[in-house]
C-alpha positions in Angstrom: 86.5 140.8 112.0 84.5 140.9 115.3 81.8 143.6 114.9 82.0 144.6 118.5 85.7 145.3 118.0 85.0 147.2 114.8 82.7 149.4 116.9 85.6 149.9 119.3 88.1 150.7 116.5 85.8 153.4 115.1 85.7 155.0 118.6 89.4 154.5 119.1 90.2 156.3 115.9 88.0 159.2 117.0 90.1 159.3 120.2 93.3 158.9 118.2 94.5 156.1 120.4 93.7 152.5 119.3 95.8 151.2 122.3 93.1 152.3 124.7 89.8 150.4 124.4 88.9 151.2 128.0 86.6 154.2 127.4 84.5 152.0 125.1 84.5 149.2 127.7 83.3 151.8 130.3 80.5 153.0 128.0 79.4 149.4 127.4 79.3 148.5 131.1 77.2 151.6 131.7 74.8 151.4 128.8 74.8 147.8 127.5 76.4 145.3 130.0 74.6 142.4 128.2 74.3 143.2 124.5 73.3 140.9 121.6 75.2 141.5 118.3 72.8 140.6 115.4 75.6 140.5 112.8 77.8 138.1 114.8 74.9 136.2 116.4 76.7 136.6 119.7 76.2 138.1 123.1 78.8 140.6 124.6 79.2 140.6 128.4 81.1 143.4 130.0 80.6 143.5 133.9 83.1 141.7 136.2 80.4 140.0 138.2 78.8 138.5 135.0 82.1 137.6 133.3 83.4 135.7 136.4 80.1 133.8 136.9 80.1 132.7 133.2 83.8 131.5 133.4 83.1 129.6 136.7 79.6 128.1 135.9 80.2 124.9 133.9 76.6 123.8 134.3 75.2 126.7 132.2 78.3 127.8 130.1 81.1 125.9 128.4 84.2 126.5 126.3 83.7 127.2 122.7 86.7 125.8 121.0 87.3 124.7 117.3 90.1 122.6 115.7 92.3 124.1 113.0 90.1 122.5 110.4 87.1 124.4 111.8 85.4 121.4 113.4 84.2 121.6 117.0 86.9 120.3 119.4 86.1 117.6 121.9 85.9 119.2 125.4 86.2 115.9 127.0 89.5 115.1 125.2 90.7 118.6 126.0 90.1 118.0 129.7 91.9 114.7 129.5 95.0 116.2 127.9 95.0 119.1 130.4 95.0 116.5 133.2 97.7 114.5 131.6 100.2 117.4 131.3 99.1 119.4 134.3 102.2 118.2 136.3 104.4 120.1 133.8 102.7 123.4 134.6 102.0 123.4 138.3 103.9 125.9 140.5 106.2 123.2 141.9 107.3 122.1 138.4 107.4 125.6 137.1 109.8 126.8 139.8 112.4 124.3 138.7 112.5 126.1 135.4 113.7 129.4 136.8 117.4 128.9 136.3 116.9 127.6 132.7 114.7 130.6 131.9 117.3 132.9 133.3 119.9 131.3 131.0 117.5 131.6 127.9 117.0 135.3 128.8 120.6 136.0 129.2 121.3 134.4 125.8 118.6 136.5 124.2 119.9 139.7 125.7 123.5 138.9 124.5 122.2 139.6 121.0 122.3 143.2 121.9 126.0 143.0 122.3 126.6 146.4 120.8 124.5 148.1 123.4 122.3 149.8 120.9 120.8 153.1 122.0 117.3 151.8 120.9 115.9 148.3 121.3 112.7 146.6 120.4 111.6 144.6 123.4 109.2 142.5 121.5 111.7 141.3 119.0 114.6 141.0 121.5 113.0 139.1 124.3 109.2 139.0 124.7 108.4 137.2 121.5 111.2 134.6 121.4 111.3 133.7 125.1 107.9 132.0 125.4 108.5 130.1 122.1 111.8 128.7 123.3 110.4 127.7 126.7 107.4 126.0 125.0 109.8 124.1 122.7 111.7 122.8 125.7 108.4 121.7 127.4 107.1 119.9 124.4 110.3 118.1 123.9 111.5 119.6 120.6 115.1 118.6 119.8 117.6 121.5 120.1 118.5 121.4 116.4 114.9 122.0 115.5 114.2 124.8 117.9 115.0 127.7 115.7 112.4 126.4 113.1 109.9 125.9 115.9 110.5 129.3 117.4 110.0 130.9 114.0 106.8 128.9 113.3 105.4 129.6 116.8 105.9 133.3 116.4 104.0 133.2 113.0 101.1 131.2 114.6 101.0 133.5 117.6 101.3 136.8 115.6 98.3 139.0 114.9 97.6 141.1 111.8 99.3 144.5 111.8 96.1 146.1 110.5 92.5 145.2 109.8 92.8 145.7 106.0 91.4 142.8 104.0 94.7 142.3 102.3 96.7 142.1 105.5 94.1 139.7 107.1 94.2 137.4 104.0 98.1 137.3 104.0 98.2 136.7 107.7 95.7 133.8 107.6 97.5 132.3 104.6 100.9 132.3 106.4 99.4 130.9 109.5 97.7 128.1 107.6 100.9 127.3 105.8 102.9 127.3 109.1 100.2 125.1 110.9 100.4 122.5 108.0 104.2 122.5 108.3 104.0 122.0 112.1 101.4 119.2 111.7 103.9 117.3 109.5 106.7 118.0 112.0 104.7 117.0 115.0 103.5 113.8 113.3 107.2 112.8 113.0 107.9 113.9 116.6 105.0 111.8 118.0 106.2 108.7 116.3 109.8 109.3 117.6 108.4 109.8 121.2 106.5 106.4 120.8 109.9 104.8 120.2 112.0 106.9 122.5 109.9 108.6 125.2 111.4 111.4 127.3 110.4 113.6 130.2 108.3 116.1 128.1 104.8 117.0 127.3 104.5 115.2 124.0 105.9 112.0 125.5 103.4 112.2 128.4 100.5 112.6 125.9 101.8 109.7 123.7 102.2 107.4 126.7 98.7 108.2 127.9 97.2 106.8 124.7 97.5 103.3 126.3 95.2 104.6 129.1 92.8 106.7 127.1 91.7 104.6 124.1 89.9 107.5 122.5 92.9 109.7 122.5 94.4 109.9 118.9 97.7 111.3 117.5 95.4 113.8 115.7 94.1 115.0 119.1 97.7 115.3 120.4 98.6 117.4 117.3 95.8 119.8 117.8 96.7 120.1 121.5 100.3 120.9 120.7 99.2 123.7 118.3 96.9 125.1 121.0 99.8 125.1 123.5 102.0 126.9 121.0 99.4 129.7 120.6 98.3 130.0 124.3 101.8 129.6 125.7 103.5 131.9 123.2 101.2 134.9 122.4 99.7 135.6 125.9 103.2 135.4 127.7 104.8 137.5 125.0 102.3 140.4 125.4 102.4 140.0 129.2 106.1 140.8 129.1 106.0 143.7 126.8 102.8 145.2 128.4 104.6 145.1 131.8 107.5 147.0 130.4 105.2 149.6 128.8 103.3 150.0 132.1 106.5 150.5 134.0 108.0 153.0 131.6 104.8 154.9 131.3 105.2 155.8 134.9 108.9 156.5 135.7 108.4 156.6 139.5 107.1 153.0 139.4 110.0 151.7 137.4 112.5 153.5 139.8 110.8 151.9 142.8 111.1 148.4 141.2 114.8 149.0 140.4 115.5 149.8 144.1 113.1 147.1 145.4 112.7 144.0 143.2 110.2 142.5 145.7 107.7 144.9 144.3 107.8 143.2 140.8 105.3 140.3 141.5 102.5 142.8 142.4 103.5 145.0 139.4 103.0 141.9 137.2 99.5 141.2 138.7 98.5 144.9 138.1 99.7 144.7 134.5 97.6 141.6 134.0 94.6 143.6 135.2 95.4 147.0 133.8 96.6 145.9 130.3 95.5 142.3 130.1 97.1 140.4 127.3 93.8 138.5 127.0 90.9 140.9 126.2 88.1 138.5 125.5 87.2 134.7 125.6 84.4 132.7 123.9 81.8 130.6 125.7 78.5 128.9 124.6 75.3 128.5 126.6 74.7 125.0 127.6 71.2 125.6 129.3 68.6 128.3 129.0 69.2 130.9 131.5 68.4 134.6 132.4 71.2 137.1 132.9 70.2 140.7 134.0 66.7 140.1 132.8 67.9 138.9 129.4 67.1 135.4 128.1 70.1 133.4 126.9 69.1 130.2 125.2 71.0 126.9 124.8 73.5 127.1 122.0 73.9 130.9 122.0 77.5 132.1 121.6 79.0 134.5 124.1 82.1 136.8 124.2 83.1 137.7 127.7 85.2 140.9 127.7 88.0 140.2 130.2 89.5 143.6 129.6 86.3 145.3 130.6 85.8 143.1 133.7 89.3 144.0 134.8 88.4 147.8 134.7 85.0 147.4 136.3 84.5 150.3 138.8 82.0 148.2 140.7 84.7 145.7 141.6 88.1 147.5 141.5 88.9 150.8 143.4 90.1 153.6 140.9 90.3 151.0 138.1 91.7 153.3 135.4 94.8 153.9 137.5 97.8 151.6 137.6 98.4 150.9 141.3 101.5 148.7 141.6 100.7 147.4 145.0 96.9 146.9 144.5 95.3 144.7 147.1 93.2 142.7 146.6 93.7 142.2 142.8 91.3 139.4 141.7 91.7 140.1 137.9 90.2 137.6 135.4 93.1 137.5 132.9 93.9 133.8 133.3 90.2 132.8 133.5 88.4 131.2 136.4 87.2 127.8 137.6 88.2 124.5 136.0 89.4 126.2 132.9 91.8 128.5 134.6 94.9 128.9 132.3 97.1 125.9 132.7 100.3 127.9 132.0 99.7 130.8 134.3 102.5 130.0 136.8 104.9 129.6 133.9 103.7 132.8 132.3 104.3 134.7 135.6 107.8 133.2 136.0 108.8 134.0 132.4 107.6 137.7 132.9 109.4 138.1 136.3 112.7 136.8 134.9 112.5 138.8 131.6 111.5 142.1 133.2 114.1 141.8 136.0 116.8 141.1 133.4 115.7 144.0 131.2 115.8 146.4 134.2 119.3 145.1 135.1 120.7 145.4 131.6 119.0 148.7 130.8 118.8 150.6 134.1 118.2 153.9 132.2 115.6 152.6 129.7 112.8 154.8 128.8 110.0 154.6 126.1 111.2 155.7 122.7 108.7 158.4 122.0 110.0 159.0 118.5 108.5 155.6 117.4 104.7 155.4 117.1 102.8 152.7 119.2 101.4 150.0 116.8 98.8 148.0 118.6 97.8 144.5 117.5 94.4 144.7 116.0 92.6 141.8 117.5 89.4 141.4 119.6 91.0 138.8 121.8 94.6 139.6 122.5 96.1 142.9 123.5 99.6 144.1 123.0 102.1 145.9 120.7 103.7 144.8 117.4 106.9 146.5 118.6 108.0 148.3 121.8 111.0 150.4 121.3 112.9 151.6 124.2 116.0 153.9 124.6 118.7 152.4 126.7 121.0 155.4 127.6 
């Protein structure tokens, strides 16, 4: 496990709250905003200004991405495929999905047809919704979507604890599921070559005639990446928003009476409890950061969760302010690698949270159930989020 995260976990256990890494972030911003971890051979960056600069500066810093087989991914091909499918994820295209997403959400909420007094938001809606939407975007046939949804949730899931046994089991299941999806997508790609449709996989397959270097293997890896990025981040975004709302009953009551407040609440959730806590980068050219020499090839972890709570950039950063202006959080990245699916994630969260408020107008956090955070250095959320509905 990431050694920096182990340091946080030790401190969090002392504080008896592993859902709150923010005091540790504050300490690192104050004492060691640029810190080298000898064990991981990686730099940790904590200040907003530095994180933003690294995310934006492609001349000196680049993505660090590996394929599922552990080999370095081609950033050129990644950029090509982003460009090919970008029209499926821009705001104009995303807005056309609103009615379909509402229907998916309604169908998911109908599963609670007994109006149970306690509901797990993660299981009911925040985990399945992004997987279903991604299946539709990719062009997965309806009859295969249950299998895809289950597989996507396995790939996007995080270990429930940091024990070696749990980590080993989780990795084994993820590898098994990834191999299963590789075989499945191989067949889907061949089918799309014969019968292309208006979907992401068809667009990538058709682009092979333009980009000679683009292989079916590249498309397979990109599809797996979309599943992970499009499912996990959005899932935690939805459940983190519900947690933030219910953690302050005055805010949720205000949103009930004025739904126009919800977009700014979503943005504040992205800042305050970002589903993405860290991103990897690699140094492309020797450079100096705050008097520290970073050499070409060095690995970097930029701590998004820390940058989003930086008191040098945000007023009263440890308070959830639903109408915060401005709110230039870094949750979806910055620059040319800004998250492709950000408009879709925002739309899914808006529809899901609105629907939950309408169905459960008296919902509150179920304080009888313990909070079980996902133990991961990169993503942030809860394994389950129980609410009372009456």
